[in-house]
N, CA, C, O and the ligand as a Tripos MOL2 file, in Angstrom:
@<TRIPOS>MOLECULE
protein
  245   243    62     0     0
PROTEIN
NO_CHARGES

@<TRIPOS>ATOM
      1 N           0.7890   -1.2700    0.0540 N.3       1 MET1
      2 CA          0.0250   -0.1000    0.1550 C.3       1 MET1
      3 C           0.7770    1.2520    0.0120 C.2       1 MET1
      4 O           1.7280    1.4550    0.7670 O.2       1 MET1
      5 N           0.4520    2.1080   -0.8200 N.am      2 ILE2
      6 CA          1.2800    3.4540   -0.8770 C.3       2 ILE2
      7 C           0.3810    4.5960   -0.0870 C.2       2 ILE2
      8 O          -0.7870    4.8920   -0.3380 O.2       2 ILE2
      9 N           1.1010    5.0690    0.7720 N.am      3 ARG3
     10 CA          0.4600    6.2580    1.5940 C.3       3 ARG3
     11 C           0.9400    7.5300    1.0420 C.2       3 ARG3
     12 O           2.0660    7.7940    0.6220 O.2       3 ARG3
     13 N          -0.1730    8.3230    1.1180 N.am      4 THR4
     14 CA          0.3010    9.7600    0.4970 C.3       4 THR4
     15 C           0.7520   10.5950    1.6570 C.2       4 THR4
     16 O           0.5980   10.2000    2.8130 O.2       4 THR4
     17 N           1.2550   11.6380    1.3920 N.am      5 LYS5
     18 CA          2.0180   12.3790    2.3750 C.3       5 LYS5
     19 C           1.1150   13.2500    3.2000 C.2       5 LYS5
     20 O           0.8810   14.4430    3.0100 O.2       5 LYS5
     21 N           0.6030   12.4030    4.2260 N.am      6 ASN6
     22 CA         -0.0830   13.0110    5.3050 C.3       6 ASN6
     23 C           0.3900   13.1830    6.6340 C.2       6 ASN6
     24 O          -0.2810   13.0960    7.6620 O.2       6 ASN6
     25 N           1.8020   13.4770    6.5100 N.am      7 ARG7
     26 CA          2.7090   13.5250    7.6520 C.3       7 ARG7
     27 C           1.9760   14.2880    8.9000 C.2       7 ARG7
     28 O           1.9900   13.8940   10.0670 O.2       7 ARG7
     29 N           1.3590   15.4190    8.4240 N.am      8 ALA8
     30 CA          0.7440   16.2290    9.3880 C.3       8 ALA8
     31 C          -0.1610   15.5470   10.3200 C.2       8 ALA8
     32 O          -0.1960   15.7960   11.5250 O.2       8 ALA8
     33 N          -0.8640   14.7120    9.7460 N.am      9 CYS9
     34 CA         -1.9680   13.9160   10.6040 C.3       9 CYS9
     35 C          -1.5370   12.5440   11.1240 C.2       9 CYS9
     36 O          -2.1550   11.9920   12.0350 O.2       9 CYS9
     37 N          -0.4670   12.0010   10.5330 N.am     10 THR10
     38 CA         -0.1180   10.7580   10.9220 C.3      10 THR10
     39 C           0.4230   10.5880   12.3470 C.2      10 THR10
     40 O           1.3010   11.3380   12.7720 O.2      10 THR10
     41 N          -0.0910    9.6220   13.0690 N.am     11 GLY11
     42 CA          0.3320    9.5830   14.4490 C.3      11 GLY11
     43 C          -0.3720   10.3580   15.3710 C.2      11 GLY11
     44 O          -0.0490   10.3710   16.5590 O.2      11 GLY11
     45 N          -1.3710   11.0520   14.8960 N.am     12 LYS12
     46 CA         -2.1390   11.9650   15.6410 C.3      12 LYS12
     47 C          -3.5950   11.4300   15.6990 C.2      12 LYS12
     48 O          -4.1000   10.9120   14.7030 O.2      12 LYS12
     49 N          -4.2030   11.5450   16.7570 N.am     13 ARG13
     50 CA         -5.6990   11.1090   16.7840 C.3      13 ARG13
     51 C          -6.4510   12.2710   15.9730 C.2      13 ARG13
     52 O          -6.1290   13.4530   16.0920 O.2      13 ARG13
     53 N          -7.5170   11.8090   15.1130 N.am     14 ARG14
     54 CA         -8.0670   12.7880   14.4800 C.3      14 ARG14
     55 C          -9.6310   12.6520   15.1660 C.2      14 ARG14
     56 O         -10.2050   11.5890   15.4010 O.2      14 ARG14
     57 N         -10.1040   13.8900   15.3930 N.am     15 HIS15
     58 CA        -11.4950   13.8490   15.8950 C.3      15 HIS15
     59 C         -12.5730   14.6090   15.0260 C.2      15 HIS15
     60 O         -12.3660   15.7100   14.5160 O.2      15 HIS15
     61 N         -13.6550   13.9490   14.9260 N.am     16 ASP16
     62 CA        -14.6260   14.5490   14.0620 C.3      16 ASP16
     63 C         -15.2010   15.8960   14.7180 C.2      16 ASP16
     64 O         -15.6930   16.7640   13.9970 O.2      16 ASP16
     65 N         -15.1290   16.0250   15.9940 N.am     17 SER17
     66 CA        -15.7260   17.3770   16.5340 C.3      17 SER17
     67 C         -14.8000   17.7540   17.6740 C.2      17 SER17
     68 O         -14.0450   16.9650   18.2420 O.2      17 SER17
     69 N         -14.9340   19.0130   17.9430 N.am     18 ARG18
     70 CA        -14.0310   19.7550   18.8280 C.3      18 ARG18
     71 C         -14.3670   19.0100   20.4360 C.2      18 ARG18
     72 O         -13.4730   18.7830   21.2510 O.2      18 ARG18
     73 N         -15.5290   18.7660   20.6190 N.am     19 ASP19
     74 CA        -16.0600   18.1490   21.8370 C.3      19 ASP19
     75 C         -15.0080   16.6880   22.0410 C.2      19 ASP19
     76 O         -14.3990   16.3950   23.0700 O.2      19 ASP19
     77 N         -15.0180   16.0450   20.9540 N.am     20 GLU20
     78 CA        -14.2310   14.8070   21.0470 C.3      20 GLU20
     79 C         -12.7920   14.9920   21.4060 C.2      20 GLU20
     80 O         -12.2140   14.2960   22.2410 O.2      20 GLU20
     81 N         -12.2460   15.9690   20.7290 N.am     21 ALA21
     82 CA        -10.7440   16.3050   20.8970 C.3      21 ALA21
     83 C         -10.6050   16.7780   22.3160 C.2      21 ALA21
     84 O          -9.6540   16.4290   23.0160 O.2      21 ALA21
     85 N         -11.5530   17.5680   22.7290 N.am     22 VAL22
     86 CA        -11.2950   18.0920   24.1720 C.3      22 VAL22
     87 C         -11.3780   16.9760   25.0920 C.2      22 VAL22
     88 O         -10.6300   16.9290   26.0690 O.2      22 VAL22
     89 N         -12.2200   16.0860   24.8560 N.am     23 GLU23
     90 CA        -12.2870   14.9130   25.9170 C.3      23 GLU23
     91 C         -11.0220   14.1710   25.8500 C.2      23 GLU23
     92 O         -10.4210   13.8050   26.8600 O.2      23 GLU23
     93 N         -10.6330   13.9570   24.6760 N.am     24 HIS24
     94 CA         -9.1870   13.1920   24.4240 C.3      24 HIS24
     95 C          -8.0960   13.9840   25.2790 C.2      24 HIS24
     96 O          -7.3210   13.4560   26.0770 O.2      24 HIS24
     97 N          -8.1670   15.2870   24.9850 N.am     25 ARG25
     98 CA         -7.1260   16.0860   25.7630 C.3      25 ARG25
     99 C          -7.2100   15.8490   27.0800 C.2      25 ARG25
    100 O          -6.1840   15.4570   27.6370 O.2      25 ARG25
    101 N          -8.3140   16.0120   27.7920 N.am     26 ALA26
    102 CA         -8.5430   15.7620   29.2000 C.3      26 ALA26
    103 C          -7.9740   14.4650   29.6420 C.2      26 ALA26
    104 O          -7.4150   14.3940   30.7370 O.2      26 ALA26
    105 N          -8.0840   13.3790   28.8200 N.am     27 ARG27
    106 CA         -7.6130   12.1620   29.1200 C.3      27 ARG27
    107 C          -6.1370   12.0820   29.1940 C.2      27 ARG27
    108 O          -5.5010   11.3950   29.9940 O.2      27 ARG27
    109 N          -5.6530   12.8680   28.2620 N.am     28 LEU28
    110 CA         -4.0250   12.9670   28.1490 C.3      28 LEU28
    111 C          -3.5530   13.7010   29.4020 C.2      28 LEU28
    112 O          -2.5230   13.3480   29.9750 O.2      28 LEU28
    113 N          -4.3970   14.8500   29.8840 N.am     29 LEU29
    114 CA         -3.9090   15.6680   30.7770 C.3      29 LEU29
    115 C          -3.8400   14.8170   32.0710 C.2      29 LEU29
    116 O          -2.9470   14.9240   32.9110 O.2      29 LEU29
    117 N          -4.9470   13.9100   32.1380 N.am     30 ALA30
    118 CA         -4.9890   13.2670   33.3980 C.3      30 ALA30
    119 C          -3.8760   12.2360   33.6290 C.2      30 ALA30
    120 O          -3.6210   11.7550   34.7330 O.2      30 ALA30
    121 N          -3.2030   11.9270   32.4260 N.am     31 ARG31
    122 CA         -2.0870   10.9350   32.4060 C.3      31 ARG31
    123 C          -0.8420   11.8340   32.6560 C.2      31 ARG31
    124 O           0.2750   11.3170   32.6380 O.2      31 ARG31
    125 N          -0.9930   13.1170   32.8800 N.am     32 GLY32
    126 CA          0.3410   13.8780   33.1630 C.3      32 GLY32
    127 C           0.8240   14.7090   32.0070 C.2      32 GLY32
    128 O           1.8230   15.4210   32.1110 O.2      32 GLY32
    129 N           0.0810   14.6130   30.8550 N.am     33 ALA33
    130 CA          0.5350   15.4450   29.6460 C.3      33 ALA33
    131 C           0.3560   16.9680   30.1060 C.2      33 ALA33
    132 O          -0.4840   17.3590   30.9160 O.2      33 ALA33
    133 N           1.2840   17.7420   29.4520 N.am     34 VAL34
    134 CA          1.0940   19.2800   29.7170 C.3      34 VAL34
    135 C           1.0870   19.9530   28.5710 C.2      34 VAL34
    136 O           1.7290   19.5530   27.6000 O.2      34 VAL34
    137 N           0.3600   21.0560   28.5520 N.am     35 ARG35
    138 CA          0.3710   22.0660   27.5150 C.3      35 ARG35
    139 C          -0.1440   21.4510   26.2640 C.2      35 ARG35
    140 O           0.4860   21.5890   25.2150 O.2      35 ARG35
    141 N          -1.2360   20.7920   26.3160 N.am     36 LEU36
    142 CA         -1.7210   20.2300   25.1510 C.3      36 LEU36
    143 C          -3.0200   21.2430   24.5040 C.2      36 LEU36
    144 O          -3.8540   21.8030   25.2150 O.2      36 LEU36
    145 N          -2.9760   21.3060   23.3250 N.am     37 ALA37
    146 CA         -3.9190   22.1700   22.8240 C.3      37 ALA37
    147 C          -4.8620   21.4520   21.8490 C.2      37 ALA37
    148 O          -4.5220   20.4410   21.2340 O.2      37 ALA37
    149 N          -6.0720   22.0340   21.7450 N.am     38 VAL38
    150 CA         -7.0630   21.3230   20.7080 C.3      38 VAL38
    151 C          -7.1010   22.3190   19.6990 C.2      38 VAL38
    152 O          -7.3770   23.4930   19.9470 O.2      38 VAL38
    153 N          -6.8090   21.8490   18.4710 N.am     39 TYR39
    154 CA         -6.8900   22.8200   17.2790 C.3      39 TYR39
    155 C          -7.4950   22.0150   15.9640 C.2      39 TYR39
    156 O          -7.3610   20.8110   15.7500 O.2      39 TYR39
    157 N          -8.1180   22.8700   15.2260 N.am     40 PRO40
    158 CA         -8.7820   22.3240   13.9720 C.3      40 PRO40
    159 C          -7.5190   22.2030   13.0730 C.2      40 PRO40
    160 O          -6.5690   22.9860   13.0900 O.2      40 PRO40
    161 N          -7.6550   21.0810   12.2710 N.am     41 CYS41
    162 CA         -6.7060   20.5880   11.3230 C.3      41 CYS41
    163 C          -6.4090   21.5690   10.2760 C.2      41 CYS41
    164 O          -7.4020   22.1690    9.8660 O.2      41 CYS41
    165 N          -5.3030   21.8750    9.7510 N.am     42 ARG42
    166 CA         -5.0960   22.7520    8.7540 C.3      42 ARG42
    167 C          -5.4560   22.2490    7.3080 C.2      42 ARG42
    168 O          -5.7400   22.9560    6.3410 O.2      42 ARG42
    169 N          -5.3950   21.0730    7.3570 N.am     43 ARG43
    170 CA         -5.6450   20.1770    5.9770 C.3      43 ARG43
    171 C          -7.1940   20.1370    5.7620 C.2      43 ARG43
    172 O          -7.9660   19.7210    6.6260 O.2      43 ARG43
    173 N          -7.5600   20.5750    4.6150 N.am     44 ARG44
    174 CA         -9.0070   20.5730    4.3620 C.3      44 ARG44
    175 C          -9.4050   19.0620    4.2010 C.2      44 ARG44
    176 O         -10.4710   18.6120    4.6200 O.2      44 ARG44
    177 N          -8.5130   18.3730    3.5980 N.am     45 ALA45
    178 CA         -8.6430   16.9960    3.4290 C.3      45 ALA45
    179 C          -9.1510   16.2120    4.6590 C.2      45 ALA45
    180 O          -9.9870   15.3110    4.5920 O.2      45 ALA45
    181 N          -8.5800   16.6330    5.7460 N.am     46 CYS46
    182 CA         -8.8420   15.9730    7.1160 C.3      46 CYS46
    183 C          -9.9640   16.6210    7.7060 C.2      46 CYS46
    184 O         -10.8950   15.9240    8.1090 O.2      46 CYS46
    185 N         -10.0020   17.8710    7.8130 N.am     47 GLY47
    186 CA        -11.2230   18.5400    8.3930 C.3      47 GLY47
    187 C         -11.5680   18.1700    9.7060 C.2      47 GLY47
    188 O         -12.6950   18.4090   10.1380 O.2      47 GLY47
    189 N         -10.5670   17.5190   10.4940 N.am     48 GLY48
    190 CA        -10.8110   17.2200   11.8960 C.3      48 GLY48
    191 C         -10.2810   18.0920   12.8970 C.2      48 GLY48
    192 O          -9.8730   19.2250   12.6410 O.2      48 GLY48
    193 N         -10.2820   17.5100   14.1780 N.am     49 TRP49
    194 CA         -9.5870   18.3570   15.1220 C.3      49 TRP49
    195 C          -8.5320   17.4480   15.6680 C.2      49 TRP49
    196 O          -8.7290   16.2400   15.5360 O.2      49 TRP49
    197 N          -7.3130   17.9000   16.3310 N.am     50 HIS50
    198 CA         -6.4220   17.3170   16.7330 C.3      50 HIS50
    199 C          -6.0180   17.7300   18.1160 C.2      50 HIS50
    200 O          -6.4170   18.8190   18.5280 O.2      50 HIS50
    201 N          -5.2770   16.9820   18.8630 N.am     51 VAL51
    202 CA         -4.7580   17.3870   20.0870 C.3      51 VAL51
    203 C          -3.2710   17.3330   20.0260 C.2      51 VAL51
    204 O          -2.6880   16.3030   19.6860 O.2      51 VAL51
    205 N          -2.5990   18.5230   20.3780 N.am     52 GLY52
    206 CA         -1.1020   18.5010   20.0430 C.3      52 GLY52
    207 C          -0.4410   19.4570   21.0720 C.2      52 GLY52
    208 O          -1.0930   20.1520   21.8520 O.2      52 GLY52
    209 N           0.8670   19.4280   21.0060 N.am     53 HIS53
    210 CA          1.4740   20.4590   21.9140 C.3      53 HIS53
    211 C           1.4430   21.8610   21.2740 C.2      53 HIS53
    212 O           1.4610   22.0500   20.0580 O.2      53 HIS53
    213 N           1.3970   22.7700   22.1590 N.am     54 LEU54
    214 CA          1.3130   24.1940   21.6680 C.3      54 LEU54
    215 C           2.5950   24.5050   20.8970 C.2      54 LEU54
    216 O           3.6850   24.0040   21.1720 O.2      54 LEU54
    217 N           2.3760   25.3570   19.9270 N.am     55 PRO55
    218 CA          3.7260   25.7600   19.2050 C.3      55 PRO55
    219 C           4.6720   26.3180   20.0350 C.2      55 PRO55
    220 O           5.8530   25.9710   20.0230 O.2      55 PRO55
    221 N           4.2000   27.1920   20.7790 N.am     56 LYS56
    222 CA          5.0550   28.1210   21.7010 C.3      56 LYS56
    223 C           4.3930   28.0680   23.0120 C.2      56 LYS56
    224 O           3.1980   28.2930   23.2010 O.2      56 LYS56
    225 N           5.3480   27.7210   23.9880 N.am     57 PRO57
    226 CA          4.7940   27.9780   25.4010 C.3      57 PRO57
    227 C           4.4440   29.3690   25.7510 C.2      57 PRO57
    228 O           5.3190   30.2300   25.6700 O.2      57 PRO57
    229 N           3.2370   29.6750   26.1370 N.am     58 ARG58
    230 CA          2.9670   31.0120   26.5240 C.3      58 ARG58
    231 C           3.5800   31.5940   27.7420 C.2      58 ARG58
    232 O           3.4150   31.0370   28.8270 O.2      58 ARG58
    233 N           4.2500   32.6370   27.6340 N.am     59 THR59
    234 CA          4.7070   33.1050   28.9120 C.3      59 THR59
    235 C           3.9710   34.3260   29.1520 C.2      59 THR59
    236 O           3.7510   35.1700   28.2840 O.2      59 THR59
    237 N           3.5890   34.3940   30.3880 N.am     60 THR60
    238 CA          2.6940   35.5190   30.8610 C.3      60 THR60
    239 C           3.4060   36.8140   30.7530 C.2      60 THR60
    240 O           2.8050   37.8700   30.5530 O.2      60 THR60
    241 N           4.6090   36.7300   30.8780 N.am     61 ARG61
    242 CA          5.3470   38.1020   30.7010 C.3      61 ARG61
    243 C           6.4000   38.1480   29.6920 C.2      61 ARG61
    244 O           7.0220   39.1920   29.4970 O.2      61 ARG61
    245 ZN         -5.7720   16.3710   10.3950 Zn       62 ZN62
@<TRIPOS>BOND
     1     1     2 1
     2     2     3 1
     3     3     4 2
     4     3     5 am
     5     5     6 1
     6     6     7 1
     7     7     8 2
     8     7     9 am
     9     9    10 1
    10    10    11 1
    11    11    12 2
    12    11    13 am
    13    13    14 1
    14    14    15 1
    15    15    16 2
    16    15    17 am
    17    17    18 1
    18    18    19 1
    19    19    20 2
    20    19    21 am
    21    21    22 1
    22    22    23 1
    23    23    24 2
    24    23    25 am
    25    25    26 1
    26    26    27 1
    27    27    28 2
    28    27    29 am
    29    29    30 1
    30    30    31 1
    31    31    32 2
    32    31    33 am
    33    33    34 1
    34    34    35 1
    35    35    36 2
    36    35    37 am
    37    37    38 1
    38    38    39 1
    39    39    40 2
    40    39    41 am
    41    41    42 1
    42    42    43 1
    43    43    44 2
    44    43    45 am
    45    45    46 1
    46    46    47 1
    47    47    48 2
    48    47    49 am
    49    49    50 1
    50    50    51 1
    51    51    52 2
    52    51    53 am
    53    53    54 1
    54    54    55 1
    55    55    56 2
    56    55    57 am
    57    57    58 1
    58    58    59 1
    59    59    60 2
    60    59    61 am
    61    61    62 1
    62    62    63 1
    63    63    64 2
    64    63    65 am
    65    65    66 1
    66    66    67 1
    67    67    68 2
    68    67    69 am
    69    69    70 1
    70    70    71 1
    71    71    72 2
    72    71    73 am
    73    73    74 1
    74    74    75 1
    75    75    76 2
    76    75    77 am
    77    77    78 1
    78    78    79 1
    79    79    80 2
    80    79    81 am
    81    81    82 1
    82    82    83 1
    83    83    84 2
    84    83    85 am
    85    85    86 1
    86    86    87 1
    87    87    88 2
    88    87    89 am
    89    89    90 1
    90    90    91 1
    91    91    92 2
    92    91    93 am
    93    93    94 1
    94    94    95 1
    95    95    96 2
    96    95    97 am
    97    97    98 1
    98    98    99 1
    99    99   100 2
   100    99   101 am
   101   101   102 1
   102   102   103 1
   103   103   104 2
   104   103   105 am
   105   105   106 1
   106   106   107 1
   107   107   108 2
   108   107   109 am
   109   109   110 1
   110   110   111 1
   111   111   112 2
   112   111   113 am
   113   113   114 1
   114   114   115 1
   115   115   116 2
   116   115   117 am
   117   117   118 1
   118   118   119 1
   119   119   120 2
   120   119   121 am
   121   121   122 1
   122   122   123 1
   123   123   124 2
   124   123   125 am
   125   125   126 1
   126   126   127 1
   127   127   128 2
   128   127   129 am
   129   129   130 1
   130   130   131 1
   131   131   132 2
   132   131   133 am
   133   133   134 1
   134   134   135 1
   135   135   136 2
   136   135   137 am
   137   137   138 1
   138   138   139 1
   139   139   140 2
   140   139   141 am
   141   141   142 1
   142   142   143 1
   143   143   144 2
   144   143   145 am
   145   145   146 1
   146   146   147 1
   147   147   148 2
   148   147   149 am
   149   149   150 1
   150   150   151 1
   151   151   152 2
   152   151   153 am
   153   153   154 1
   154   154   155 1
   155   155   156 2
   156   155   157 am
   157   157   158 1
   158   158   159 1
   159   159   160 2
   160   159   161 am
   161   161   162 1
   162   162   163 1
   163   163   164 2
   164   163   165 am
   165   165   166 1
   166   166   167 1
   167   167   168 2
   168   167   169 am
   169   169   170 1
   170   170   171 1
   171   171   172 2
   172   171   173 am
   173   173   174 1
   174   174   175 1
   175   175   176 2
   176   175   177 am
   177   177   178 1
   178   178   179 1
   179   179   180 2
   180   179   181 am
   181   181   182 1
   182   182   183 1
   183   183   184 2
   184   183   185 am
   185   185   186 1
   186   186   187 1
   187   187   188 2
   188   187   189 am
   189   189   190 1
   190   190   191 1
   191   191   192 2
   192   191   193 am
   193   193   194 1
   194   194   195 1
   195   195   196 2
   196   195   197 am
   197   197   198 1
   198   198   199 1
   199   199   200 2
   200   199   201 am
   201   201   202 1
   202   202   203 1
   203   203   204 2
   204   203   205 am
   205   205   206 1
   206   206   207 1
   207   207   208 2
   208   207   209 am
   209   209   210 1
   210   210   211 1
   211   211   212 2
   212   211   213 am
   213   213   214 1
   214   214   215 1
   215   215   216 2
   216   215   217 am
   217   217   218 1
   218   218   219 1
   219   219   220 2
   220   219   221 am
   221   221   222 1
   222   222   223 1
   223   223   224 2
   224   223   225 am
   225   225   226 1
   226   226   227 1
   227   227   228 2
   228   227   229 am
   229   229   230 1
   230   230   231 1
   231   231   232 2
   232   231   233 am
   233   233   234 1
   234   234   235 1
   235   235   236 2
   236   235   237 am
   237   237   238 1
   238   238   239 1
   239   239   240 2
   240   239   241 am
   241   241   242 1
   242   242   243 1
   243   243   244 2
@<TRIPOS>SUBSTRUCTURE
     1 MET1         2 RESIDUE 1 A MET
     2 ILE2         6 RESIDUE 1 A ILE
     3 ARG3        10 RESIDUE 1 A ARG
     4 THR4        14 RESIDUE 1 A THR
     5 LYS5        18 RESIDUE 1 A LYS
     6 ASN6        22 RESIDUE 1 A ASN
     7 ARG7        26 RESIDUE 1 A ARG
     8 ALA8        30 RESIDUE 1 A ALA
     9 CYS9        34 RESIDUE 1 A CYS
    10 THR10       38 RESIDUE 1 A THR
    11 GLY11       42 RESIDUE 1 A GLY
    12 LYS12       46 RESIDUE 1 A LYS
    13 ARG13       50 RESIDUE 1 A ARG
    14 ARG14       54 RESIDUE 1 A ARG
    15 HIS15       58 RESIDUE 1 A HIS
    16 ASP16       62 RESIDUE 1 A ASP
    17 SER17       66 RESIDUE 1 A SER
    18 ARG18       70 RESIDUE 1 A ARG
    19 ASP19       74 RESIDUE 1 A ASP
    20 GLU20       78 RESIDUE 1 A GLU
    21 ALA21       82 RESIDUE 1 A ALA
    22 VAL22       86 RESIDUE 1 A VAL
    23 GLU23       90 RESIDUE 1 A GLU
    24 HIS24       94 RESIDUE 1 A HIS
    25 ARG25       98 RESIDUE 1 A ARG
    26 ALA26      102 RESIDUE 1 A ALA
    27 ARG27      106 RESIDUE 1 A ARG
    28 LEU28      110 RESIDUE 1 A LEU
    29 LEU29      114 RESIDUE 1 A LEU
    30 ALA30      118 RESIDUE 1 A ALA
    31 ARG31      122 RESIDUE 1 A ARG
    32 GLY32      126 RESIDUE 1 A GLY
    33 ALA33      130 RESIDUE 1 A ALA
    34 VAL34      134 RESIDUE 1 A VAL
    35 ARG35      138 RESIDUE 1 A ARG
    36 LEU36      142 RESIDUE 1 A LEU
    37 ALA37      146 RESIDUE 1 A ALA
    38 VAL38      150 RESIDUE 1 A VAL
    39 TYR39      154 RESIDUE 1 A TYR
    40 PRO40      158 RESIDUE 1 A PRO
    41 CYS41      162 RESIDUE 1 A CYS
    42 ARG42      166 RESIDUE 1 A ARG
    43 ARG43      170 RESIDUE 1 A ARG
    44 ARG44      174 RESIDUE 1 A ARG
    45 ALA45      178 RESIDUE 1 A ALA
    46 CYS46      182 RESIDUE 1 A CYS
    47 GLY47      186 RESIDUE 1 A GLY
    48 GLY48      190 RESIDUE 1 A GLY
    49 TRP49      194 RESIDUE 1 A TRP
    50 HIS50      198 RESIDUE 1 A HIS
    51 VAL51      202 RESIDUE 1 A VAL
    52 GLY52      206 RESIDUE 1 A GLY
    53 HIS53      210 RESIDUE 1 A HIS
    54 LEU54      214 RESIDUE 1 A LEU
    55 PRO55      218 RESIDUE 1 A PRO
    56 LYS56      222 RESIDUE 1 A LYS
    57 PRO57      226 RESIDUE 1 A PRO
    58 ARG58      230 RESIDUE 1 A ARG
    59 THR59      234 RESIDUE 1 A THR
    60 THR60      238 RESIDUE 1 A THR
    61 ARG61      242 RESIDUE 1 A ARG
    62 ZN62       245 GROUP 0 **** ****
């Protein structure tokens, strides 16, 4: 089987709705994950939601 270049989505859970992603994130946080964000996928072909690390840790100051 030949896979297309879907690197952006591979290895990540895809959720159909934001709620699902939020729930998944909560589970990860419960296991000790930190700074995870729920975000809509950039890829139109995907059209889902993902849970991932924030691009930049936000500093308050
Ligand atoms: Zn995606």
